[in-house]
Structures are given as structure tokens and as C-alpha cells.
N, C-alpha and C positions, 0 to 999 in steps of 0.2 A: 393695853399693849402687851405683846408677847416679849419674853426676855431677849430674843435675838434683835427685835426692833429697837428695844431700849438700849442694848449694847451698841448698835450701829449709830443711834442718835447721839449717844455719849461720845463715841469716837469722833463724829462730825463736830460736836461741840468742843472737844479737846483741840482738834485741828484749827477750828475757828478762833479759839482763844489764843493759841500760839501765833497764828498768823496776824492777830491784832498787833503784834510786836514785830514779827519777822517781815511781813509784807512781801513775801516771795511768791506764794502760790495763790494768794487772794481768797483763801477759804473763809475769811471773816466778812467778805463782801456779801450783802444781802442776797444778790442774785445767785451766788454760788451756794451759800449756806442753806438758804430756803429750798433751793432746788434739790440739794443732796438729801435734806431731811424729808422732803416730799417724795423723793425716790425710794428711800429705805422704808418709808411708812406706807407706801402704796398710794400716795396722793401727789403724783408728780405734777399734774396739770395745775392743781391749786398751789403747789409750792412754787412753780414758775411764776404764776400770777402774783403771788405775795412777794416773791423776791424782786420781780420787776418793779412793783409799786414802791417797795422799801428802798430799792436802789436809787430811784429818783430823789428820795429824801436824802440818802447818804451822799449823793453827789456834792452836796453843799457842805459836808462835814470835813474839816481839815484842822490839823494841829497848827496853830499860828502862835509863835513865841511861847509864852508860858500858858496859853489857853489850850486846854485839851479838849478835843472834839468828843461828842457823845460816843458811847461804846456801841459800834455797829454790830459787833459779834454777839453780845448778849441780846440786843434787840432782835436780831435775825433769828437766832436759835430759839429764844423763849417764845416769840410771837409765832414761829412755825409750829412749835410743840402745842401751843394753845389751839391753833387752827386744826392740827391733826386730831387732838382730843375731841374737839367739837365735831369734826367730820366722822370720827370713829363712833361717836355717841349717837349718830343718826340725826344730826341737826336738820330741821326742815328747810333751812335756807343756807346753803353753802356760801353764798355771797355775803351774808351777814357775818359768818365766821371769818371770812377774809377781811372784811371791812373792820371788824372789831379788833382783829390782830394788828392791822395797820395802825389803828388808833392807839393801841397799847404799846406800840413799838417805841414811841418817843419817851414816855415815862420809864420804860424798861432800859432804854439807852442811858438815861440819866442815872438810874440805879446802878448801871454797869460802871459808871464813872467812880462810884464809891468803892467798888471792888478793885478797880484799876489803881486807885490811890493806895489801897492796902497793899496790893502786890508790889507797887513801885516803892513804897516805903520799906517793905521787907527786902527788896532788891538792893537798896543802899547798903544794908548789912552784908549781903552776899558779895557786893563789889569789894568791900574791905577784906573779906575772907579771900577773895581771888587775888587781891593785892598781896596779901601775906603769902599765898601760894606762889605768886610770881617772884617774890623776893627769895624764896627757897628753890626756885627753879623747878617747881612741881607743876609741869605742864598738864599732866593727867588730872591733877586736882583742879586746875583752871577749867579744863573742859568739863569735868564732872559737875562743878558748880554752875557752869553756864547752862548745861542741860537741865539742871534742877530749876534754875531761874525761868527757863523757857517753859518747862512743864508746869510751873506754878501759874504762869499766865493762862495755860490751857485749862488747868483745874478750876480756875475761877469761873469758867463758863460751864465746864463739865458737871460740877456739883449742882448748880441750880437747874441745869437741864435734867439731870437724873431725878431730882426732887419733883420737878414738874411732871415727869413721865409717870410717876406713881399716883398722880391725882386721877380719880375715877373719871373716865370720859363722860359718863352720864351726868356728873356734877357740872362739868363745863357746858354740856349741851343744855341742861336744864336752866343754867344761868343765862345763856344766850337766848333761849326760847322765851324766858320770862321777861326779857327786856321789852319795854313798851315801844311802840312804833316811833315815837318822837326821839327816844334815846338811840335806837339803832340807826334811824335816819340821820341824826346828828353826827354819829360816829362815821357814817359813810361820807357825809359832807366834809367833816373834819379830816378824815383820811385823805380825801382828794385835795384839800387845801394844803395839807402838810407836804404832799408831794410837789405841789405847785411852788410852795415856798422854797423847798430844797432846790428845785431847778432854777428859781429866780436868784438864789444865792450864787449859783454857778455862773449865771449870766452876768450878775453884778461884778463878779471877780474877773471875768474874761472880756466883757464887752468894751470895745473901743469904737471909735468912729469908723475904723477900717473894717470891723467885722459885723457891725449892725446891719448893713445891707444883706449879708448872708443869713443872719437871724431872721430878718423879715421875709426873705425868699423861702426859707425853710418852713416857717409857720404858714405862709400862704399856700405853698405846695402841699403841705400836710393836710390842708383843709379840703383838697380835691379828693373825693372819695374813690375815684377811679384809679388813682395811683396806689400801687402796692408798696410795701416796704422795700422790695428789691428795686423798684423804679426810683423811689426817693433816694436810695443809696447810690444808684448809678448817677442820678442828677448831682448829688453831693460830690462824688468823685470827679465828675466832669467839671464842676465849678472849681474844685481844688486844682485840677490840671490846668484850667484856663488861667487861674490866678498865678500859679507857679510859672507858666509860660510868659505871662506879662511881666512877672518879677525878673525873670532871666533877661527879657528884652530891656528892661529898665537898667539892669546892671551893665549890659553891653553898651548901652548909651549913657553910661554914668557921667560922661563929660558935660552933660547938660544940667548938672546940678541936681539930678534925681536922688531920692533917698533910698532907692532900692525897693520901695513899696509903692507900686503903681497906683493902687486904689487910694492910698494915703496922699500921694502927690496930687491926684485929681481932686480930692476933697479939699486939700490945702489951697488949691488954686481958686476955689470958690469962697474962701474965707477972706 
């Protein structure tokens, strides 16, 4: 990689790390981070494909109580860099590079949890420093330490990203090309299964008897090859508008004991 590309990748990694805490511009989301790294490295199409695949996995990641979700920022940035190194090295099978990056994303995200724990442990000390500044009325000091804490979250991704960028691309390509067919095929299957598991986690959290018919309709319609993504989107919007219209009708006729959820009322009648 040339120095400008490395600098741009490190900037994207820094933003992704900070967004892992801020959650404002979503730079840490795989679809955004992988696309940006693909853009600055000259592999935009591959970056979008990788980001879309990893986004399906990250859909099921959420912080619940004391349980911290895997680190999507490090998984996105590191796997993208590995893919770019493989492509720059002239790999004979770009699809293999993408599948391998998908398979490596999960262990990378778990490794990112360790870095997150370190940063959050250090952040507790920064909080006490900010408390001391607040007692003195030092608002500039509070803001300064807040910026330092946010930058610390970005640096935890930027440093590993910079280290990966200095790995010779020929080394990554040779490692991928040396993989036997059973291993590369297994990674491809594993990457596909991981994405399916991530989407299944989302369905498990959202699924109720009221929304299952829409899930079923969506999967059936998606299997029709003649329908484009635009057509599927329009069908989804139409179903949503129909549902909202029925819901408004149910509210207007609320004297009949309806719950305000027309589909739920219909299903309840059959129980």
C-alpha cells in the first residue's frame, strides 16, 4: 500500500473506533466501514460485498445488560484490510479473499472485545479526573478529557489497522492461495452460515405472531427471481401502508374492544 492509502485507512479506522461509542454517524457499522476502506483502497465493489455480508452478522449484535456485543468496528476494519491486501497481491480468486475475510471477522470481533475492556477500564480513571475538574468548575478540562477518552476508543482500532497495513500483500496472497480446497470451501460455507445466524438472531428478537406473516411473505417473494430489489421494497412499503391503514381503522372502531393491532386481533380470534 502507498502512504496515502494507509493514512486514509487509519482515518477510517479511527472514526470507526470512535463511533463504536458515539453511535452517531455509524462509521463502525460493517457496511459503512468496509465500503469506505474499499473506496480509499480502490476496491469499492469488493468492500461493499464484504460490508453487506458482515452487516448481516452484526444485525444480531447488541449490548444487553452487562453483556457486551462483539466489536463490529475491529471486525469490519481488520477484515477489510486483509481482503485489500489479498486483492493487491494479485490473488487468483477474489471470492476466496472475501469469504476468508468474512470467516475471520468473528474471531477478530472477539479480539476487539479485549481492546474494548482495556479502554473502558482506563475510562473509569478518566471519569474520576473529570469529576475532579467538575468540582473545580473547570469546564474546559472536562471537555478536554472527554475528547481524550473518545480518541482513545478510536486509537484502539487505528493502531491494529496501521499494523495490518504494513503486512506485505504478497504474504497474504500466498497464504490464501496455499489454502487447500477443503479449507477455502469450508470458510465459504462458514461465512454464509454466520450471516444466516446473525439474521436469525434478529428474527428471534423481533418475531411475534403479528409479524410472522410478513416474514413469510418476504422470504417467498424474495425467492421469485423476476422481482428486483426495488420491486421488493415497493411491496414492503405497500404492506406497511396497508397495515397502518387497518390499524387506524381499528383505533377508530375501538369501542368494539380491539387492541389497536388488527392483525393481532384476527389471530387472537382463532386461538
